[in-house]
C-alpha positions in Angstrom: -0.3 9.4 -26.8 -2.7 7.2 -24.9 -5.5 5.5 -26.7 -8.9 6.8 -25.4 -12.2 5.0 -25.9 -15.0 7.1 -27.2 -17.7 8.2 -24.8 -20.9 6.2 -25.8 -18.9 3.4 -27.3 -20.0 -0.2 -26.4 -17.1 -2.5 -25.5 -17.2 -6.2 -25.8 -20.8 -5.9 -27.0 -21.8 -5.2 -23.4 -20.3 -2.2 -21.7 -21.5 1.3 -22.7 -18.9 4.0 -21.8 -20.5 6.9 -19.9 -17.5 9.0 -18.8 -13.9 9.0 -17.7 -13.5 8.8 -13.9 -9.7 8.3 -13.7 -6.5 8.7 -15.7 -2.9 7.7 -15.2 0.2 6.7 -17.0 -1.4 3.3 -17.8 -4.5 4.7 -19.5 -8.0 5.6 -18.4 -10.7 4.3 -16.0 -14.2 4.6 -17.3 -17.6 4.5 -15.7 -19.8 2.2 -17.8 -23.3 0.8 -18.0 -23.6 -3.0 -18.2 -26.2 -3.6 -21.0 -26.8 -7.2 -19.9 -27.6 -6.3 -16.3 -30.0 -3.4 -16.1 -28.9 -0.7 -13.7 -25.5 -2.1 -13.0 -22.6 0.4 -13.1 -19.0 -0.8 -13.5 -15.6 0.7 -13.6 -13.4 -0.4 -16.6 -9.7 0.1 -16.5 -8.0 0.4 -19.8 -4.5 -1.0 -19.9 -2.1 0.6 -22.3 1.5 -0.4 -22.9 4.7 1.5 -23.7 4.9 1.7 -27.5 8.6 1.3 -27.3 8.3 -2.2 -26.0 9.9 -4.8 -28.3 7.4 -7.4 -29.5 8.6 -10.1 -27.1 8.4 -7.8 -24.1 5.0 -6.5 -25.1 3.7 -10.1 -25.4 5.1 -11.0 -22.0 3.4 -7.9 -20.5 0.1 -8.8 -22.1 0.4 -12.5 -21.0 1.1 -11.2 -17.4 -2.0 -9.0 -17.6 -4.1 -12.1 -18.4 -2.5 -14.1 -15.6 -3.1 -11.3 -13.1 -6.7 -10.6 -14.3 -7.5 -14.3 -13.9 -6.3 -14.2 -10.3 -8.1 -10.9 -9.5 -11.3 -12.3 -10.9 -11.2 -15.1 -8.3 -10.8 -12.7 -5.3 -13.8 -12.0 -3.2 -13.5 -9.7 -0.2 -15.9 -7.0 1.2 -13.3 -4.3 1.2 -12.2 -4.9 -2.4 -14.1 -4.2 -5.6 -15.1 -7.4 -7.4 -13.3 -8.0 -10.7 -16.0 -9.4 -13.0 -14.5 -9.5 -16.5 -11.5 -8.8 -18.7 -11.0 -8.7 -22.4 -8.8 -7.3 -25.2 -9.6 -5.1 -28.2 -6.7 -5.0 -30.7 -3.6 -3.9 -28.7 -5.5 -2.7 -25.6 -6.6 -4.7 -22.6 -9.5 -4.0 -20.3 -10.3 -4.9 -16.7 -13.9 -4.7 -15.5 -14.7 -4.3 -11.8 -17.6 -3.1 -9.6 -18.1 0.6 -9.5 -17.7 1.8 -6.0 -19.8 4.9 -5.1 -18.9 7.5 -2.6 -15.9 9.9 -1.9 -12.4 8.8 -1.7 -10.4 9.6 1.4 -8.4 12.3 -0.3 -11.7 14.2 -0.9 -12.7 13.8 2.8 -9.2 15.1 3.8 -9.8 18.2 1.7 -13.1 18.9 3.5 -11.6 18.7 7.0 -8.5 20.7 5.8 -10.8 23.5 4.7 -12.4 23.5 8.1 -9.1 23.5 9.9 -10.0 20.2 11.6 -8.6 16.7 11.9 -10.4 13.4 11.1 -11.2 11.7 14.4 -8.7 9.0 15.3 -11.5 6.4 16.1 -12.9 6.9 12.6 -9.5 6.5 10.9 -8.7 3.4 12.9 -12.0 1.9 11.8 -11.0 2.4 8.2 -7.6 1.0 9.0 -9.0 -2.2 10.4 -11.0 -2.7 7.2 -8.1 -1.9 4.9 -5.8 -4.1 7.0 -8.2 -7.0 6.6 -8.2 -6.5 2.8 -4.4 -6.3 2.6 -4.0 -9.4 4.8 -6.4 -11.2 2.4 -4.3 -10.2 -0.6 -0.9 -10.9 1.1 -2.0 -14.4 2.1 -3.0 -15.5 -1.4 -0.9 -18.1 -3.1 1.1 -16.5 -4.6 0.8 -13.4 -2.5 -0.6 -10.2 -4.1 0.7 -6.7 -3.5 -1.3 -3.6 -4.2 1.7 -1.3 -4.5 -0.2 2.0 -4.7 -2.0 2.5 -1.4 -2.9 6.1 -0.8 -6.0 8.2 0.3 -7.3 8.6 -3.2 -7.3 4.8 -3.7 -9.5 4.2 -0.7 -13.2 5.0 -1.1 -15.8 5.4 1.6 -19.2 4.0 0.5 -22.5 5.6 1.6 -22.9 2.5 3.9 -19.7 3.3 5.8 -17.6 0.5 4.3 -14.2 1.5 2.9 -12.8 -0.3 -0.2 -9.3 -0.4 -1.5 -9.6 0.4 -5.2 -7.4 0.7 -8.3 -5.5 -2.5 -8.8 -3.2 -0.5 -11.1 0.0 -1.8 -9.6 -0.9 -5.3 -8.4 2.0 -7.6 -8.6 2.0 -11.3 -8.1 4.9 -12.6 -6.0 5.9 -15.7 -7.8 9.2 -17.0 -6.3 12.1 -16.8 -8.8 10.0 -15.2 -11.5 10.8 -11.8 -12.9 7.6 -9.9 -13.2 6.6 -6.7 -15.1 4.5 -4.0 -13.6 1.8 -4.1 -16.3 0.2 -0.8 -15.6 3.5 1.2 -15.8 4.7 3.1 -12.8 5.9 2.4 -9.3 3.3 3.9 -7.0 2.8 7.5 -5.8 6.0 9.2 -4.6 4.7 10.4 -1.2 3.6 6.9 -0.2 6.3 4.8 -1.9 9.0 2.9 0.1 12.6 3.2 -0.9 12.9 -0.4 -2.1 10.1 0.2 -4.7 12.1 2.7 -6.6 14.3 0.0 -8.0 11.8 -1.1 -10.7 11.2 -4.7 -11.7 14.5 -6.0 -10.4 14.0 -4.7 -6.8 12.7 -7.0 -4.1 9.4 -5.9 -2.7 7.1 -7.8 -0.4 4.2 -7.1 2.0 6.3 -4.6 3.9 6.2 -2.3 0.9 2.4 -2.1 1.2 2.7 -1.7 5.0 4.9 1.4 4.4 2.3 2.9 2.0 -0.5 2.0 4.4 1.3 3.7 7.3 2.0 6.8 5.2 -1.7 6.9 4.3 -2.7 6.9 8.0 -0.1 9.6 8.7 -1.7 11.8 6.1 -5.3 11.1 7.3 -4.5 11.9 10.9 -2.3 15.0 10.4 -3.7 16.6 7.2 -0.1 16.6 6.1 1.4 14.5 3.3 4.3 12.4 4.5 7.8 13.5 3.5 9.1 11.8 0.4 11.2 8.8 1.4 14.2 10.0 -0.6 14.1 13.3 1.4 13.9 11.3 4.6 16.9 9.2 3.6 19.0 12.4 3.1 17.5 14.2 6.1 15.7 12.0 8.8 14.4 15.2 10.5 12.3 16.0 7.4 9.5 13.8 8.8 7.6 15.5 11.6 6.2 13.3 14.4 2.4 12.9 14.0 1.6 14.2 17.5 3.7 17.3 16.8 1.1 18.2 14.1 -2.0 16.7 15.7 -1.7 16.4 19.6 -5.0 14.4 19.6 -3.3 11.4 18.1 -2.7 8.8 20.8 1.0 7.8 21.6 0.3 4.1 20.6 -1.0 5.1 17.2 1.9 7.5 16.6 4.4 4.8 17.5 2.7 2.2 15.3 2.6 4.6 12.3 6.3 5.5 12.6 7.1 1.8 12.9 5.3 1.1 9.7 7.1 4.1 8.0 10.6 2.8 8.9 13.0 3.4 5.9 14.4 -0.1 5.9 11.9 -2.9 5.3 13.5 -5.0 8.0 12.6 -2.4 10.6 8.9 -2.4 9.7 6.2 -4.9 10.9 6.6 -8.2 9.1 2.8 -8.5 8.5 -0.2 -6.3 8.3 -1.6 -8.2 11.3 1.4 -7.0 13.4 0.8 -3.5 12.2 -2.9 -3.6 13.2 -2.0 -5.0 16.6 0.3 -2.1 17.2 -2.4 0.4 16.0 -5.0 -1.1 18.3 -3.0 -1.1 21.5 -0.5 -4.0 21.7 2.9 -2.7 22.7 5.0 -1.9 19.6 8.1 -2.6 21.5 6.9 -6.1 22.4 5.9 -6.7 18.8 9.4 -5.6 17.7 10.9 -8.1 20.2 8.8 -10.9 18.9 10.0 -10.2 15.4 13.6 -10.0 16.4 13.9 -6.2 15.9 15.7 -3.8 18.2 13.4 -1.9 20.6 13.4 1.8 20.0 11.9 4.8 21.7 9.7 7.5 20.2 12.8 9.3 18.8 13.8 6.3 16.8 16.7 5.4 19.2 17.4 2.6 21.5 15.8 3.2 25.0 18.0 3.8 28.0 17.2 0.4 29.5 18.1 -1.3 26.3 21.4 0.5 26.1 22.2 -0.5 29.7 21.4 -4.1 29.0 23.5 -4.0 25.8 26.5 -2.6 27.8 25.9 -5.2 30.6 25.9 -8.0 28.0 29.0 -6.8 26.4 30.8 -6.5 29.8 29.8 -10.0 30.8 31.1 -11.3 27.5 34.4 -9.5 28.0 34.7 -10.8 31.5 34.0 -14.4 30.4 36.6 -14.1 27.7 39.2 -12.7 30.2 38.5 -15.5 32.8 39.0 -18.1 30.0 42.4 -16.6 29.0 43.5 -16.5 32.7 42.4 -20.1 33.2 44.5 -21.3 30.2 47.7 -19.5 31.3 
């Protein structure tokens, strides 16, 4: 059973708990009042650990929490909540960050779904640019930082129109050669989780895992339809409907970019968030694929007719060259 902090309790002689605003397998997120700074609201994430952890693994997990919290506290980006403090009370760790007012994008989705409408593509792309900027900032840290749980409910739209990527519940530092533990327990939300992220700590994930979840989030925002689970897609590729088949108002370039970002194999996705944003905003997805050394595909996920003809021509020329060499040596 998860430890729950009492409403009204004062943590760290500073933060007065007002109410619970989130809950997951890792513990709770509380809205709190900062008694040292009048009027300041903050969100406090409680980090709980699996009670079955042996002492050595528990200590390693808590040490990793301290390392990650230290890194997060140094980050400063307009589309990320600022982490301002972290502390421990007995066997429970806490992370303090800015409270972000406003609705999350899942709540906005629910409103348009009830009205049988779609969110405007221009508005979703504006949010995408902001989230893309935040992810690029995280991915270019040293070491890089992955969010690992991007989804509509983890993106909040503030009253001023700025979107913020919240809930650092699955942040993972990518230290080369180091085995890391996901301190908050869990591996993301199934509908937005790439196949490689199901492998747990031993699996290799990089920025392309966040790109997959980012693309799935945009798919959901533009179609009002949750993306098919990646395991279902692996077994039945036809289980994922094309975005424009659901919402014809989506532009072809945006559909193509989203499907590129949602490729099952990480090698078939954009290498960086910058490439993904370029595709979303108009640069040819096929050209970006070529620059990254990927095969050019059409909207149905197959090689285009021109590319097939070129492949046959290249194969024929290779065969002819080999035949002439054999004849010459006879």
